Structure formats: C-alpha cells, structure tokens
Backbone as a ProteinNet text record, in pm:
[ID]
protein_1_A
[PRIMARY]
MIFLNQPEKFIKEQIEKRFINENISDDLSSLLQEFMRDPESFDNERFEVFSLEEIFTYLKASHHYYLDHWIPKIENTLLQMHSKYGGEFWSVKLLTLFIHSYKKELVEHIQQ
[TERTIARY]
782	767.3	941.6	921.7	1073.9	1092.8	1202.8	1249.6	1329.6	1304	1376	1433.4	1542.8	1581.5	1592.1	1591.5	1548.9	1739.8	1737.5	1874.5	1911	1990.1	2088	2024.9	1972	1961.5	1803.8	1740.6	1604.2	1518.9	1633	1651.4	1629.7	1751.9	1820.8	1706.4	1658.7	1530.1	1429.9	1400.6	1239	1265	1395.6	1461.7	1422.1	1493.2	1512.4	1379.2	1260.2	1150.3	1129.1	1119.4	1050.1	1092.5	1130.7	1218.5	1263	1190.9	1147.7	1173.6	1068.1	1056.5	1077.8	1186	1250.1	1363.7	1434.5	1619.8	1623.6	1703.7	1793.8	1906.6	1990.4	2122	2152.1	2238.4	2289.9	2358.8	2381.3	2402.7	2270.3	2151.9	2005.7	1986.7	2017.1	1964.3	2024.3	2145.1	2237.8	2186.3	2174.5	2128.5	1965.9	1877.2	1737.1	1775.9	1826.6	1892.7	1917.7	2029.7	2105.4	1957.3	1858	1787.5	1679.9	1672.1	1563.7	1600.6	1714.5	1808.9	1755	1757	1793.8	1740.9	1652.9	1529.8	1587.6	1662.4	1713.6	1823.8	1858.8	1983.1	1946.6	1794.7	1784.8	1788.6	1902.9	1894.8	1865.6	1779.6	1764.2	1813.6	1896.7	2046.8	2137.1	2140	2174.4	2128.5	2001.3	1878.8	1922.5	2002.1	2017.8	2117.3	2192.1	2263.7	2181.5	2090.1	2035.8	1919.1	1855.5	1784.3	1615	1566.2	1401.5	1373.6	1364.7	1321	1346.8	1476	1509	1372.4	1473.6	1387.8	1215.8	1151.3	1028.1	974.2	1122.5	1058.3	1091.8	1180.8	1170.9	1034.2	992.2	853.5	762.7	721	682.6	615.7	722	786.8	725.9	766.8	755.4	560.1	508.4	405.8	322	372.2	302	309.9	466	498.7	414.9	346.7	278.6	99.4	77.1	-60.7	-88.6	10.7	18.5	59.6	137.6	188.1	182.5	205.5	181.8	70.3	-30.4	-147.1	-322.1	-249.4	-343.1	-308	-98.7	-87.8	-145.5	-139.8	-178.9	-383.8	-415.3	-548.6	-595.1	-512.5	-528.2	-514.7	-418.8	-390.1	-470.2	-550.1	-659.7	-794.2	-781.1	-907.6	-894.9	-805.5	-745.5	-804.5	-722.9	-785.4	-922.1	-979.6	-1130.1	-1189	-1153.3	-1211.4	-1202.7	-1111.9	-1082.6	-1070.1	-1124.3	-1098.2	-1207.2	-1232.1	-1338.9	-1441.8	-1547.4	-1610.9	-1589.7	-1431.6	-1399.6	-1321.1	-1237.8	-1181.1	-1190.7	-1260.8	-1332.5	-1195.3	-1047.9	-912.4	-924.6	-968.9	-931.2	-1056.3	-1159.4	-1251	-1192.6	-1096.6	-1064.2	-979.4	-861.5	-707.5	-804.1	-941.2	-962.9	-990.6	-1065.2	-1134.6	-982.3	-857.3	-820.9	-689.6	-704.3	-639.6	-716.5	-846.3	-915.1	-898.4	-927.2	-890.7	-751.4	-636.3	-504.7	-480.3	-531.8	-540.5	-622.9	-723.4	-809.4	-699	-642.6	-515.3	-423.5	-358.1	-250.5	-311.7	-451.4	-416.1	-457.2	-509.1	-525.3	-428.3	-270.4	-148.9	-106.6	-144.7	-75.4	-164.3	-282.6	-269.5	-299.5	-257.1	-183.6	-39
785.1	763.2	773.7	773.2	784.8	672.9	604.1	519.5	459.2	622.3	648	504.1	521.2	394.8	265.3	219.4	83.1	59.6	-78.6	-107.1	-60.5	-36	-42.6	-82.5	-203.7	-305.8	-311.7	-273.7	-270.3	-150.3	15.1	66.6	117.7	0.4	-12.2	-85.7	-209.2	-298.5	-209.1	-136.2	-61.7	88.6	109.6	162.8	71	-60.9	-147.2	-109.7	-237	-272.3	-172.7	-30.3	58.6	48.4	3.8	19.4	-103.4	-191.1	-311.7	-315.3	-208	-221.4	-39.3	-23.2	129	119.7	225.8	202.1	358.4	341.8	467.7	448.5	595.4	529.2	536.9	504.9	432.8	578.2	655.5	772.6	895.6	827.8	862.1	745.1	670.9	582.5	548.6	622.1	642.9	793.1	853.5	999.8	985.5	890.4	865.9	824.4	693.8	627.1	691.3	806	891.3	976.5	1045.7	1112.6	1020.2	942.4	852.6	798.6	776.7	773	893.8	1049.6	1131.2	1231.4	1255.7	1366.8	1473.3	1530.8	1660.5	1693.3	1573.1	1665.1	1622.8	1669.9	1746.3	1847.6	1798.1	1939.1	1951.1	2023.4	2014.3	2032.6	2114	2134.9	2043.8	1913.8	1828.9	1719	1738.6	1696.2	1769.2	1847.4	1952.6	1863.1	1794.3	1713.5	1585.8	1593.2	1460.4	1472.6	1433.1	1459.4	1473	1605.8	1594.6	1463.3	1384.6	1243.2	1210.5	1178.9	996.9	1098.2	1176.4	1219	1200.7	1198.9	1169.6	977.1	995.1	826.4	776.6	820.6	804.3	840.1	933.4	950.9	904	832.4	775.7	650.9	605.9	457.4	434	551	554	554.5	636.4	681.8	519.1	455.2	366.9	244.6	270.2	142.1	175.5	290.2	323	269.5	362.9	264.6	115.7	54.1	-88	-168.9	-133.1	-175	-156.4	-60.5	-15.7	24.3	69.9	131.1	-23.8	-153.5	-222.3	-313.2	-294.4	-373.7	-317.4	-203.7	-134.3	-93.9	-157.5	-143.7	-280.1	-436.7	-550.1	-584.6	-516.2	-527	-448.7	-332.2	-255.6	-373.4	-451.7	-520.1	-626.6	-695.6	-799.4	-744.4	-609.9	-585.9	-476.4	-501.2	-424.7	-575.6	-671	-842.8	-850.5	-879.6	-909.2	-825.7	-681.7	-597.4	-487.8	-505	-347.6	-351.3	-437.5	-389.7	-361.7	-366.3	-397.7	-215.9	-185	-70.2	34.5	135.2	229.3	340	310.4	307.3	272.9	113.6	46.3	107.7	181.6	256.4	380.8	440.7	587.3	582.1	501.1	460.9	395.2	348	318.9	430.8	512.8	678.1	760.1	724.7	824.5	739.4	631.1	553.9	563	544.6	587.2	759.6	798.4	966.7	962.9	943.1	904.8	867.4	757.8	715.3	831.3	867.9	960.8	1119.1	1153.3	1268.1	1190.2	1092.3	1045.5	1008.6	967.7	970.8	1084	1195.6	1312	1377.9	1385.2	1444.6	1344.9	1227.3	1173.7	1203.3	1226.8	1254.7	1436.9	1468.8	1610.7	1622.4
667.4	782	845	929.2	1013.9	1101.9	1111.3	1180.4	1306.3	1362.8	1475.5	1588.1	1622.7	1667.3	1611.8	1495.6	1385.8	1379.4	1365.6	1330.8	1158	1166.4	1011.6	934.3	941.1	879.3	799.8	924	900.6	804	827.8	756.7	631.8	564.3	436.9	343.3	458.1	381	368.9	429.3	397.5	297.4	278.8	136.9	26.5	67.3	-76.5	-160.2	-6.8	-66.6	-141.9	-153.6	-237.7	-386.2	-383.8	-535.2	-563.3	-616.8	-629.6	-829.6	-846.7	-1000.5	-1089.8	-940.5	-1008.1	-924.7	-1002.4	-941.7	-917.8	-778.3	-721.9	-722.2	-726.7	-662.4	-559.1	-529.4	-441.5	-334.3	-371	-299.2	-278.6	-325.2	-307.4	-170.2	-185.6	-145.1	17.4	26.8	170.1	205	152.6	210.2	267.1	199.8	282.6	338.7	409.6	527.9	653.8	587.3	715.2	776.3	675.7	698.9	821.4	784	804.2	1009.2	994.1	1110.9	1209.9	1140.4	1253.2	1114.9	1101	1031.6	1084.1	1244	1250.5	1193	1111.6	988.2	847	828.5	690.8	663.5	581.6	471	310.4	252.4	149.1	33.1	98.6	16.3	-57.2	30.5	10.5	-134.5	-154	-248.9	-388.5	-434.8	-528	-652.7	-585.8	-723.5	-745.8	-688.7	-740.2	-847.7	-1035.9	-1060.3	-1059.6	-1126.9	-1073.8	-1065.6	-1173.2	-1266.8	-1100.4	-1057.1	-932.1	-851.5	-807.4	-700.5	-702.2	-815.3	-866.9	-820.2	-891.3	-843.8	-730.5	-667.8	-530.9	-435.4	-451.3	-413.9	-473.2	-619.3	-672.8	-575.9	-587.1	-495.5	-372.5	-286.3	-151.1	-192.5	-218.5	-205.5	-249.5	-363.5	-436.5	-267.4	-190.8	-95.1	9.6	56.8	201.1	115.6	-17.1	6.3	-40.5	-87	-112.9	-38	103	230.9	348.4	357.3	506.8	505.7	462.1	526.8	524.3	436.9	417.5	588.8	594.1	683.1	814	852.1	943.4	990.3	806.8	843.4	886.6	868	864.3	1056.1	1128.2	1248.4	1312.1	1274.8	1312.1	1314.2	1206.3	1210.3	1316.7	1355.3	1404	1551.3	1579.3	1678.8	1744.6	1638.3	1666.6	1674	1606.6	1612.2	1765.3	1858.6	1950.9	2080.6	2031	2161.8	2133	2020.1	1977	2105.1	2153.9	2214.3	2355.3	2396.9	2553.7	2564.6	2465.7	2472.3	2356.1	2410.7	2347.1	2232.9	2330.6	2231.4	2097.7	2082.7	1957.3	1855.5	1864.7	1792.5	1777.2	1835.8	1754.6	1763	1762.3	1690.8	1552	1524.3	1412.7	1316.1	1366	1286.9	1301.4	1382.8	1314.3	1191.7	1200.3	1061.4	932.9	974.3	838.2	802	891.9	865.5	834.1	827.5	796	715.7	632.3	549.7	406.4	440.1	332.9	274.3	440.8	398.2	312.7	340.3	293.2	136.4	119.8	-17.3	-87.6	-34.5	-109.4	-110.3	-22.9	-6.5	-177	-187.1	-284.6	-413.2	-470.4	-561.3	-579.1	-498.3	-501.1	-616.7
[MASK]
++++++++++++++++++++++++++++++++++++++++++++++++++++++++++++++++++++++++++++++++++++++++++++++++++++++++++++++++

C-alpha cells in the first residue's frame, strides 16, 4: 500500500502497526517509510543489506496486516455504503465487485 502525500507520522504508524508481534530493524523500517513516501525512489539493491529472514518477516507481517486489518475495514465500509446507497448508485455495486475480486487476487498472491 502506498501512502503518497500522507504525513510522516501516519506512514510511520502504518509500518509499526504491522509489527506488533514481530520486529524489524529501524534501518529497514526507515527504508520502507522512504519508499512509501516516494515509490519512484525504490531501488532493490538497497535491500541487499538486510537478511532474507528480516525481509520475509516484513512480508509476512504485511500480508497478515492487509488480510486482517485493511481488507475487513474496506469490506465494512462497502457494506455500509451498500446498505445506504446500494439501490441508488450502480457505482457502489461495481466497487463491491472490484473489492471482492481484489481480495481474491490478494489472497492467491499471499498463498503463493
């Protein structure tokens, strides 16, 4: 998830929330925050200094965070929108279909 134009504090909190039960180094956390602020600055060589274990810890924690936090939040918002506007706006139904498809693809990606 990319957080363009978000305050520094918000980006830092989003990284920290993923690692309640796991730890990553401050250096990796800082690098991730930098890339979330500016995805164009991504350079995979800058990750070579980190162990694969630490990178996998980050990926696993992020995957769980998306599945257990963000996807349910989005689905809840859609449910509220659907109950309030579903019959009036076709865009709510279209957005619901899109999110369900996105969730399916995300789950498949994570399982791989």
